[in-house]
PQR file with spaces between the fields and no chain letter, atoms N, CA, C, O and H, PARSE charges and radii, in Angstrom:
ATOM       1  N    MET     1      13.426   -1.414  -10.411 -0.4000 1.5000
ATOM       2  CA   MET     1      12.968   -0.763   -8.597 -0.0000 2.0000
ATOM       3  C    MET     1      11.803    0.240   -9.083  0.5500 1.7000
ATOM       4  O    MET     1      10.664    0.184   -8.619 -0.5500 1.4000
ATOM       5  N    GLU     2      12.211    1.167  -10.072 -0.4000 1.5000
ATOM       6  CA   GLU     2      10.330    1.880  -10.557 -0.0000 2.0000
ATOM       7  C    GLU     2       9.404    1.173  -10.899  0.5500 1.7000
ATOM       8  O    GLU     2       8.264    1.592  -10.698 -0.5500 1.4000
ATOM       9  H    GLU     2      13.136    1.213  -10.448  0.4000 1.0000
ATOM      10  N    LYS     3       9.610   -0.153  -11.540 -0.4000 1.5000
ATOM      11  CA   LYS     3       8.470   -0.463  -11.884 -0.0000 2.0000
ATOM      12  C    LYS     3       7.839   -0.838  -10.076  0.5500 1.7000
ATOM      13  O    LYS     3       6.748   -0.466   -9.642 -0.5500 1.4000
ATOM      14  H    LYS     3      10.536   -0.494  -11.703  0.4000 1.0000
ATOM      15  N    ARG     4       9.211   -1.900   -9.058 -0.4000 1.5000
ATOM      16  CA   ARG     4       7.882   -2.129   -8.283 -0.0000 2.0000
ATOM      17  C    ARG     4       7.449   -1.372   -8.007  0.5500 1.7000
ATOM      18  O    ARG     4       6.219   -1.408   -8.049 -0.5500 1.4000
ATOM      19  H    ARG     4      10.097   -2.202   -9.411  0.4000 1.0000
ATOM      20  N    GLN     5       8.154   -0.055   -7.492 -0.4000 1.5000
ATOM      21  CA   GLN     5       7.285    0.989   -7.183 -0.0000 2.0000
ATOM      22  C    GLN     5       6.040    1.596   -7.878  0.5500 1.7000
ATOM      23  O    GLN     5       5.165    2.133   -7.199 -0.5500 1.4000
ATOM      24  H    GLN     5       9.153   -0.026   -7.457  0.4000 1.0000
ATOM      25  N    ASN     6       5.909    1.470   -9.973 -0.4000 1.5000
ATOM      26  CA   ASN     6       4.428    0.937   -9.858 -0.0000 2.0000
ATOM      27  C    ASN     6       3.879    0.096   -9.874  0.5500 1.7000
ATOM      28  O    ASN     6       2.661    0.266   -9.815 -0.5500 1.4000
ATOM      29  H    ASN     6       6.620    1.034  -10.524  0.4000 1.0000
ATOM      30  N    GLU     7       4.267   -0.966   -9.940 -0.4000 1.5000
ATOM      31  CA   GLU     7       2.945   -2.043   -8.450 -0.0000 2.0000
ATOM      32  C    GLU     7       2.797   -1.694   -7.754  0.5500 1.7000
ATOM      33  O    GLU     7       1.636   -1.289   -7.806 -0.5500 1.4000
ATOM      34  H    GLU     7       5.256   -1.104   -9.988  0.4000 1.0000
ATOM      35  N    LEU     8       3.409   -1.365   -6.446 -0.4000 1.5000
ATOM      36  CA   LEU     8       3.202   -0.490   -5.514 -0.0000 2.0000
ATOM      37  C    LEU     8       1.731   -0.025   -5.651  0.5500 1.7000
ATOM      38  O    LEU     8       0.691   -0.520   -5.214 -0.5500 1.4000
ATOM      39  H    LEU     8       4.352   -1.694   -6.404  0.4000 1.0000
ATOM      40  N    GLU     9       2.004    1.242   -6.502 -0.4000 1.5000
ATOM      41  CA   GLU     9       0.631    2.115   -6.234 -0.0000 2.0000
ATOM      42  C    GLU     9      -0.615    1.333   -6.860  0.5500 1.7000
ATOM      43  O    GLU     9      -1.642    2.010   -6.817 -0.5500 1.4000
ATOM      44  H    GLU     9       2.848    1.644   -6.856  0.4000 1.0000
ATOM      45  N    SER    10      -0.765    0.088   -7.422 -0.4000 1.5000
ATOM      46  CA   SER    10      -1.537   -0.285   -8.404 -0.0000 2.0000
ATOM      47  C    SER    10      -1.912   -1.134   -6.976  0.5500 1.7000
ATOM      48  O    SER    10      -3.117   -1.375   -6.894 -0.5500 1.4000
ATOM      49  H    SER    10       0.070   -0.462   -7.457  0.4000 1.0000
ATOM      50  N    TRP    11      -1.258   -1.529   -6.068 -0.4000 1.5000
ATOM      51  CA   TRP    11      -1.987   -2.122   -5.168 -0.0000 2.0000
ATOM      52  C    TRP    11      -2.502   -1.801   -3.943  0.5500 1.7000
ATOM      53  O    TRP    11      -2.761   -2.590   -3.034 -0.5500 1.4000
ATOM      54  H    TRP    11      -0.280   -1.333   -6.135  0.4000 1.0000
ATOM      55  N    VAL    12      -2.694   -0.169   -3.954 -0.4000 1.5000
ATOM      56  CA   VAL    12      -2.610    0.295   -3.077 -0.0000 2.0000
ATOM      57  C    VAL    12      -4.481    0.957   -2.926  0.5500 1.7000
ATOM      58  O    VAL    12      -4.675    2.063   -3.432 -0.5500 1.4000
ATOM      59  H    VAL    12      -2.484    0.472   -4.693  0.4000 1.0000
ATOM      60  N    ALA    13      -5.422    0.410   -2.408 -0.4000 1.5000
ATOM      61  CA   ALA    13      -6.820    1.087   -2.198 -0.0000 2.0000
ATOM      62  C    ALA    13      -6.815    2.651   -1.907  0.5500 1.7000
ATOM      63  O    ALA    13      -7.467    3.442   -2.589 -0.5500 1.4000
ATOM      64  H    ALA    13      -5.265   -0.488   -1.997  0.4000 1.0000
ATOM      65  N    SER    14      -6.081    2.992   -0.915 -0.4000 1.5000
ATOM      66  CA   SER    14      -6.595    4.315   -0.549 -0.0000 2.0000
ATOM      67  C    SER    14      -4.640    4.869    0.344  0.5500 1.7000
ATOM      68  O    SER    14      -3.650    4.137    0.344 -0.5500 1.4000
ATOM      69  H    SER    14      -5.551    2.350   -0.361  0.4000 1.0000
ATOM      70  N    MET    15      -4.714    6.143    0.889 -0.4000 1.5000
ATOM      71  CA   MET    15      -3.583    6.187    1.115 -0.0000 2.0000
ATOM      72  C    MET    15      -3.241    7.454    1.962  0.5500 1.7000
ATOM      73  O    MET    15      -2.226    7.959    1.480 -0.5500 1.4000
ATOM      74  H    MET    15      -5.518    6.738    0.889  0.4000 1.0000
ATOM      75  N    VAL    16      -3.718    8.203    3.095 -0.4000 1.5000
ATOM      76  CA   VAL    16      -4.074    9.099    3.878 -0.0000 2.0000
ATOM      77  C    VAL    16      -2.209    9.554    4.914  0.5500 1.7000
ATOM      78  O    VAL    16      -1.996    8.721    5.795 -0.5500 1.4000
ATOM      79  H    VAL    16      -4.542    7.793    3.486  0.4000 1.0000
ATOM      80  N    ARG    17      -1.216   10.550    4.817 -0.4000 1.5000
ATOM      81  CA   ARG    17      -0.761   11.319    5.277 -0.0000 2.0000
ATOM      82  C    ARG    17      -1.424   11.969    6.881  0.5500 1.7000
ATOM      83  O    ARG    17      -2.250   12.858    7.087 -0.5500 1.4000
ATOM      84  H    ARG    17      -1.390   11.226    4.101  0.4000 1.0000
ATOM      85  N    GLY    18      -0.612   11.040    7.877 -0.4000 1.5000
ATOM      86  CA   GLY    18      -1.647   11.611    8.994 -0.0000 2.0000
ATOM      87  C    GLY    18      -0.706   12.919    9.693  0.5500 1.7000
ATOM      88  O    GLY    18       0.378   13.242    9.207 -0.5500 1.4000
ATOM      89  H    GLY    18       0.059   10.318    7.709  0.4000 1.0000
ATOM      90  N    ASP    19      -1.109   13.381   10.510 -0.4000 1.5000
ATOM      91  CA   ASP    19      -0.171   14.564   11.010 -0.0000 2.0000
ATOM      92  C    ASP    19       1.360   15.014   11.244  0.5500 1.7000
ATOM      93  O    ASP    19       2.093   15.958   10.950 -0.5500 1.4000
ATOM      94  H    ASP    19      -1.989   13.118   10.905  0.4000 1.0000
ATOM      95  N    LEU    20       1.439   13.361   12.189 -0.4000 1.5000
ATOM      96  CA   LEU    20       2.675   13.003   13.171 -0.0000 2.0000
ATOM      97  C    LEU    20       3.828   12.063   11.994  0.5500 1.7000
ATOM      98  O    LEU    20       4.799   11.359   12.272 -0.5500 1.4000
ATOM      99  H    LEU    20       0.844   12.594   12.428  0.4000 1.0000
ATOM     100  N    GLY    21       3.263   12.397   10.726 -0.4000 1.5000
ATOM     101  CA   GLY    21       4.637   12.073   10.182 -0.0000 2.0000
ATOM     102  C    GLY    21       4.049    9.888    9.715  0.5500 1.7000
ATOM     103  O    GLY    21       4.673    9.209    8.899 -0.5500 1.4000
ATOM     104  H    GLY    21       2.474   12.969   10.500  0.4000 1.0000
ATOM     105  N    TYR    22       2.781    9.360   10.538 -0.4000 1.5000
ATOM     106  CA   TYR    22       2.764    8.238   10.248 -0.0000 2.0000
ATOM     107  C    TYR    22       2.044    8.767    8.573  0.5500 1.7000
ATOM     108  O    TYR    22       1.966    9.857    8.007 -0.5500 1.4000
ATOM     109  H    TYR    22       2.275    9.912   11.201  0.4000 1.0000
ATOM     110  N    THR    23       1.584    7.263    8.191 -0.4000 1.5000
ATOM     111  CA   THR    23       1.167    6.875    6.487 -0.0000 2.0000
ATOM     112  C    THR    23       0.025    6.315    6.241  0.5500 1.7000
ATOM     113  O    THR    23       0.317    5.553    5.318 -0.5500 1.4000
ATOM     114  H    THR    23       1.647    6.377    8.651  0.4000 1.0000
ATOM     115  N    TYR    24      -1.225    6.166    6.476 -0.4000 1.5000
ATOM     116  CA   TYR    24      -1.886    5.009    6.405 -0.0000 2.0000
ATOM     117  C    TYR    24      -2.882    4.576    5.711  0.5500 1.7000
ATOM     118  O    TYR    24      -4.005    5.030    5.493 -0.5500 1.4000
ATOM     119  H    TYR    24      -1.462    6.785    7.225  0.4000 1.0000
ATOM     120  N    ILE    25      -1.749    2.633    5.043 -0.4000 1.5000
ATOM     121  CA   ILE    25      -2.383    2.455    3.705 -0.0000 2.0000
ATOM     122  C    ILE    25      -3.085    1.355    3.947  0.5500 1.7000
ATOM     123  O    ILE    25      -2.939    0.689    4.972 -0.5500 1.4000
ATOM     124  H    ILE    25      -0.837    2.263    5.220  0.4000 1.0000
ATOM     125  N    ARG    26      -4.217    0.976    2.666 -0.4000 1.5000
ATOM     126  CA   ARG    26      -5.623    0.516    2.627 -0.0000 2.0000
ATOM     127  C    ARG    26      -4.306   -0.500    1.477  0.5500 1.7000
ATOM     128  O    ARG    26      -3.296   -0.097    0.899 -0.5500 1.4000
ATOM     129  H    ARG    26      -4.336    1.517    1.834  0.4000 1.0000
ATOM     130  N    LEU    27      -4.681   -1.325    1.519 -0.4000 1.5000
ATOM     131  CA   LEU    27      -3.807   -2.402    0.455 -0.0000 2.0000
ATOM     132  C    LEU    27      -5.155   -3.307    0.076  0.5500 1.7000
ATOM     133  O    LEU    27      -5.934   -3.805    0.888 -0.5500 1.4000
ATOM     134  H    LEU    27      -5.501   -1.653    1.988  0.4000 1.0000
ATOM     135  N    TYR    28      -5.220   -3.384   -1.357 -0.4000 1.5000
ATOM     136  CA   TYR    28      -6.227   -4.236   -1.505 -0.0000 2.0000
ATOM     137  C    TYR    28      -6.062   -5.868   -0.924  0.5500 1.7000
ATOM     138  O    TYR    28      -4.908   -6.297   -0.897 -0.5500 1.4000
ATOM     139  H    TYR    28      -4.588   -2.979   -2.018  0.4000 1.0000
ATOM     140  N    ALA    29      -7.377   -6.960   -0.374 -0.4000 1.5000
ATOM     141  CA   ALA    29      -6.883   -7.986    0.144 -0.0000 2.0000
ATOM     142  C    ALA    29      -6.468   -8.906   -0.712  0.5500 1.7000
ATOM     143  O    ALA    29      -6.200   -9.923   -0.073 -0.5500 1.4000
ATOM     144  H    ALA    29      -8.314   -6.612   -0.395  0.4000 1.0000
ATOM     145  N    ASP    30      -6.314   -9.024   -1.655 -0.4000 1.5000
ATOM     146  CA   ASP    30      -5.533   -9.905   -2.325 -0.0000 2.0000
ATOM     147  C    ASP    30      -4.048   -9.490   -2.497  0.5500 1.7000
ATOM     148  O    ASP    30      -3.220  -10.366   -2.745 -0.5500 1.4000
ATOM     149  H    ASP    30      -6.532   -8.197   -2.174  0.4000 1.0000
ATOM     150  N    ALA    31      -3.733   -8.392   -2.394 -0.4000 1.5000
ATOM     151  CA   ALA    31      -1.930   -7.639   -2.413 -0.0000 2.0000
ATOM     152  C    ALA    31      -1.108   -9.520   -1.538  0.5500 1.7000
ATOM     153  O    ALA    31      -1.251  -10.470   -0.769 -0.5500 1.4000
ATOM     154  H    ALA    31      -4.406   -7.681   -2.193  0.4000 1.0000
ATOM     155  N    PRO    32      -0.360   -8.864   -2.448 -0.5600 1.5000
ATOM     156  CA   PRO    32       0.486  -10.230   -1.737  0.2800 2.0000
ATOM     157  C    PRO    32       1.897   -9.795   -1.089  0.5500 1.7000
ATOM     158  O    PRO    32       2.443   -8.807   -1.580 -0.5500 1.4000
ATOM     159  N    SER    33       2.519  -10.460   -0.029 -0.4000 1.5000
ATOM     160  CA   SER    33       2.816   -9.962    1.069 -0.0000 2.0000
ATOM     161  C    SER    33       3.847   -8.968    0.054  0.5500 1.7000
ATOM     162  O    SER    33       3.467   -7.812   -0.138 -0.5500 1.4000
ATOM     163  H    SER    33       2.075  -11.263    0.370  0.4000 1.0000
ATOM     164  N    TRP    34       4.893   -9.342   -0.462 -0.4000 1.5000
ATOM     165  CA   TRP    34       5.816   -9.002   -0.612 -0.0000 2.0000
ATOM     166  C    TRP    34       5.817   -6.545   -0.885  0.5500 1.7000
ATOM     167  O    TRP    34       6.680   -5.679   -0.742 -0.5500 1.4000
ATOM     168  H    TRP    34       5.201  -10.280   -0.306  0.4000 1.0000
ATOM     169  N    VAL    35       4.350   -6.540   -1.291 -0.4000 1.5000
ATOM     170  CA   VAL    35       3.146   -5.238   -1.468 -0.0000 2.0000
ATOM     171  C    VAL    35       4.165   -4.524    0.029  0.5500 1.7000
ATOM     172  O    VAL    35       5.242   -3.936    0.122 -0.5500 1.4000
ATOM     173  H    VAL    35       3.648   -7.243   -1.407  0.4000 1.0000
ATOM     174  N    ARG    36       3.304   -4.896    0.823 -0.4000 1.5000
ATOM     175  CA   ARG    36       3.853   -4.885    2.339 -0.0000 2.0000
ATOM     176  C    ARG    36       4.964   -4.624    2.742  0.5500 1.7000
ATOM     177  O    ARG    36       5.105   -3.910    3.734 -0.5500 1.4000
ATOM     178  H    ARG    36       2.429   -5.374    0.748  0.4000 1.0000
ATOM     179  N    ASP    37       5.773   -5.022    2.224 -0.4000 1.5000
ATOM     180  CA   ASP    37       7.774   -4.406    2.367 -0.0000 2.0000
ATOM     181  C    ASP    37       7.689   -3.518    2.005  0.5500 1.7000
ATOM     182  O    ASP    37       7.489   -2.572    2.767 -0.5500 1.4000
ATOM     183  H    ASP    37       5.659   -5.603    1.418  0.4000 1.0000
ATOM     184  N    LEU    38       7.819   -3.303    0.320 -0.4000 1.5000
ATOM     185  CA   LEU    38       8.497   -2.249   -0.379 -0.0000 2.0000
ATOM     186  C    LEU    38       7.692   -1.299    0.134  0.5500 1.7000
ATOM     187  O    LEU    38       8.211   -0.199   -0.054 -0.5500 1.4000
ATOM     188  H    LEU    38       7.981   -4.072   -0.298  0.4000 1.0000
ATOM     189  N    ALA    39       6.085   -1.181    1.012 -0.4000 1.5000
ATOM     190  CA   ALA    39       5.558    0.008    1.733 -0.0000 2.0000
ATOM     191  C    ALA    39       6.065    0.694    2.124  0.5500 1.7000
ATOM     192  O    ALA    39       6.078    1.838    1.670 -0.5500 1.4000
ATOM     193  H    ALA    39       5.663   -2.075    1.165  0.4000 1.0000
ATOM     194  N    VAL    40       6.915    0.209    3.457 -0.4000 1.5000
ATOM     195  CA   VAL    40       7.832   -0.189    4.465 -0.0000 2.0000
ATOM     196  C    VAL    40       8.897    0.468    3.810  0.5500 1.7000
ATOM     197  O    VAL    40       9.262    1.606    4.104 -0.5500 1.4000
ATOM     198  H    VAL    40       6.904   -0.720    3.826  0.4000 1.0000
ATOM     199  N    ASN    41       9.272   -0.054    3.151 -0.4000 1.5000
ATOM     200  CA   ASN    41      11.098    0.640    2.271 -0.0000 2.0000
ATOM     201  C    ASN    41      10.519    2.009    1.864  0.5500 1.7000
ATOM     202  O    ASN    41      11.109    3.063    2.101 -0.5500 1.4000
ATOM     203  H    ASN    41       8.975   -0.978    2.912  0.4000 1.0000
ATOM     204  N    ARG    42       9.503    1.943    1.327 -0.4000 1.5000
ATOM     205  CA   ARG    42       9.455    3.346    0.710 -0.0000 2.0000
ATOM     206  C    ARG    42       8.845    4.272    1.541  0.5500 1.7000
ATOM     207  O    ARG    42       9.331    5.383    1.330 -0.5500 1.4000
ATOM     208  H    ARG    42       9.023    1.087    1.134  0.4000 1.0000
ATOM     209  N    PHE    43       7.842    4.291    2.539 -0.4000 1.5000
ATOM     210  CA   PHE    43       7.000    5.422    3.306 -0.0000 2.0000
ATOM     211  C    PHE    43       7.539    5.028    4.750  0.5500 1.7000
ATOM     212  O    PHE    43       7.065    5.568    5.750 -0.5500 1.4000
ATOM     213  H    PHE    43       7.447    3.389    2.710  0.4000 1.0000
ATOM     214  N    GLY    44       8.456    4.151    4.824 -0.4000 1.5000
ATOM     215  CA   GLY    44       9.661    3.450    6.344 -0.0000 2.0000
ATOM     216  C    GLY    44       8.669    3.663    7.568  0.5500 1.7000
ATOM     217  O    GLY    44       7.562    3.983    7.133 -0.5500 1.4000
ATOM     218  H    GLY    44       8.841    3.712    4.013  0.4000 1.0000
ATOM     219  N    LYS    45       8.705    3.578    9.189 -0.4000 1.5000
ATOM     220  CA   LYS    45       8.771    2.407    9.954 -0.0000 2.0000
ATOM     221  C    LYS    45       7.979    3.321   10.263  0.5500 1.7000
ATOM     222  O    LYS    45       7.956    3.280   11.493 -0.5500 1.4000
ATOM     223  H    LYS    45       9.604    3.319    9.542  0.4000 1.0000
ATOM     224  N    GLY    46       6.853    4.676    9.697 -0.4000 1.5000
ATOM     225  CA   GLY    46       5.616    5.186    9.903 -0.0000 2.0000
ATOM     226  C    GLY    46       4.283    4.803    9.329  0.5500 1.7000
ATOM     227  O    GLY    46       3.189    5.347    9.477 -0.5500 1.4000
ATOM     228  H    GLY    46       6.871    4.709    8.698  0.4000 1.0000
ATOM     229  N    THR    47       4.696    3.529    8.504 -0.4000 1.5000
ATOM     230  CA   THR    47       3.353    2.708    7.929 -0.0000 2.0000
ATOM     231  C    THR    47       2.852    2.030    9.091  0.5500 1.7000
ATOM     232  O    THR    47       3.309    1.288    9.960 -0.5500 1.4000
ATOM     233  H    THR    47       5.585    3.087    8.384  0.4000 1.0000
ATOM     234  N    VAL    48       1.562    2.638    8.747 -0.4000 1.5000
ATOM     235  CA   VAL    48       0.066    2.207    9.618 -0.0000 2.0000
ATOM     236  C    VAL    48      -0.863    1.295    8.065  0.5500 1.7000
ATOM     237  O    VAL    48      -1.256    1.644    6.951 -0.5500 1.4000
ATOM     238  H    VAL    48       1.190    3.241    8.041  0.4000 1.0000
ATOM     239  N    PHE    49      -0.854    0.227    8.750 -0.4000 1.5000
ATOM     240  CA   PHE    49      -1.740   -0.786    7.312 -0.0000 2.0000
ATOM     241  C    PHE    49      -3.138   -0.841    7.785  0.5500 1.7000
ATOM     242  O    PHE    49      -2.973   -1.069    8.983 -0.5500 1.4000
ATOM     243  H    PHE    49      -0.535   -0.057    9.654  0.4000 1.0000
ATOM     244  N    LEU    50      -4.439   -0.772    7.585 -0.4000 1.5000
ATOM     245  CA   LEU    50      -6.094   -0.708    8.219 -0.0000 2.0000
ATOM     246  C    LEU    50      -6.665   -1.854    7.044  0.5500 1.7000
ATOM     247  O    LEU    50      -6.673   -1.918    5.815 -0.5500 1.4000
ATOM     248  H    LEU    50      -4.574   -0.587    6.611  0.4000 1.0000
ATOM     249  N    PRO    51      -7.001   -2.471    7.870 -0.5600 1.5000
ATOM     250  CA   PRO    51      -8.277   -4.024    7.182  0.2800 2.0000
ATOM     251  C    PRO    51      -8.526   -3.449    5.916  0.5500 1.7000
ATOM     252  O    PRO    51      -9.288   -2.501    5.721 -0.5500 1.4000
ATOM     253  N    ALA    52      -7.654   -4.236    4.791 -0.4000 1.5000
ATOM     254  CA   ALA    52      -8.338   -4.381    3.585 -0.0000 2.0000
ATOM     255  C    ALA    52     -10.162   -5.051    3.668  0.5500 1.7000
ATOM     256  O    ALA    52     -10.788   -5.749    4.466 -0.5500 1.4000
ATOM     257  H    ALA    52      -7.036   -5.005    4.950  0.4000 1.0000
ATOM     258  N    GLU    53     -10.426   -4.455    2.545 -0.4000 1.5000
ATOM     259  CA   GLU    53     -12.032   -4.379    2.452 -0.0000 2.0000
ATOM     260  C    GLU    53     -11.935   -4.816    0.926  0.5500 1.7000
ATOM     261  O    GLU    53     -13.077   -4.715    0.476 -0.5500 1.4000
ATOM     262  H    GLU    53      -9.918   -3.888    1.897  0.4000 1.0000
ATOM     263  N    GLN    54     -11.065   -5.257   -0.061 -0.4000 1.5000
ATOM     264  CA   GLN    54     -12.047   -5.425   -1.352 -0.0000 2.0000
ATOM     265  C    GLN    54     -10.557   -5.867   -2.080  0.5500 1.7000
ATOM     266  O    GLN    54      -9.419   -5.517   -1.767 -0.5500 1.4000
ATOM     267  H    GLN    54     -10.138   -5.338    0.305  0.4000 1.0000
ATOM     268  N    THR    55     -11.145   -7.017   -3.466 -0.4000 1.5000
ATOM     269  CA   THR    55     -10.228   -7.270   -3.304 -0.0000 2.0000
ATOM     270  C    THR    55      -9.655   -5.742   -4.831  0.5500 1.7000
ATOM     271  O    THR    55     -10.191   -4.644   -4.986 -0.5500 1.4000
ATOM     272  H    THR    55     -12.069   -7.301   -3.720  0.4000 1.0000
ATOM     273  N    ARG    56      -8.640   -6.254   -5.518 -0.4000 1.5000
ATOM     274  CA   ARG    56      -8.199   -5.153   -6.477 -0.0000 2.0000
ATOM     275  C    ARG    56      -9.395   -5.061   -7.807  0.5500 1.7000
ATOM     276  O    ARG    56     -10.312   -5.881   -7.757 -0.5500 1.4000
ATOM     277  H    ARG    56      -8.204   -7.146   -5.392  0.4000 1.0000
ATOM     278  N    PRO    57      -9.378   -4.474   -8.493 -0.5600 1.5000
ATOM     279  CA   PRO    57     -10.551   -4.701   -9.808  0.2800 2.0000
ATOM     280  C    PRO    57      -9.580   -4.672  -10.353  0.5500 1.7000
ATOM     281  O    PRO    57      -8.509   -4.135  -10.073 -0.5500 1.4000
ATOM     282  N    ARG    58     -10.199   -5.807  -11.959 -0.4000 1.5000
ATOM     283  CA   ARG    58      -9.570   -5.960  -13.231 -0.0000 2.0000
ATOM     284  C    ARG    58      -9.574   -5.372  -13.605  0.5500 1.7000
ATOM     285  O    ARG    58     -10.385   -4.485  -13.338 -0.5500 1.4000
ATOM     286  H    ARG    58     -11.069   -6.243  -12.187  0.4000 1.0000
ATOM     287  N    ALA    59      -8.699   -5.249  -14.587 -0.4000 1.5000
ATOM     288  CA   ALA    59      -8.098   -4.870  -15.648 -0.0000 2.0000
ATOM     289  C    ALA    59      -9.395   -4.586  -16.754  0.5500 1.7000
ATOM     290  O    ALA    59      -9.821   -5.633  -17.242 -0.5500 1.4000
ATOM     291  H    ALA    59      -8.041   -5.970  -14.804  0.4000 1.0000
ATOM     292  N    ALA    60      -9.928   -3.615  -17.116 -0.4000 1.5000
ATOM     293  CA   ALA    60     -10.955   -3.661  -18.240 -0.0000 2.0000
ATOM     294  C    ALA    60      -9.611   -4.855  -19.611  0.5500 1.7000
ATOM     295  O    ALA    60     -10.003   -5.179  -20.732 -0.5500 1.4000
ATOM     296  H    ALA    60      -9.581   -2.765  -16.720  0.4000 1.0000
């Protein structure tokens, strides 16, 4: 499970915790569908996905 959590973090472009318990997440545009499910499981029903703007940068 910890491996999946680390993979989730690599797909998150930005994340902000809001005042009312919401977590606003912007994933990279090329994130697989399971990443959204994992984010909801981790942060709960107060997860709000913002539109993706770019693809994930390639590793050097």
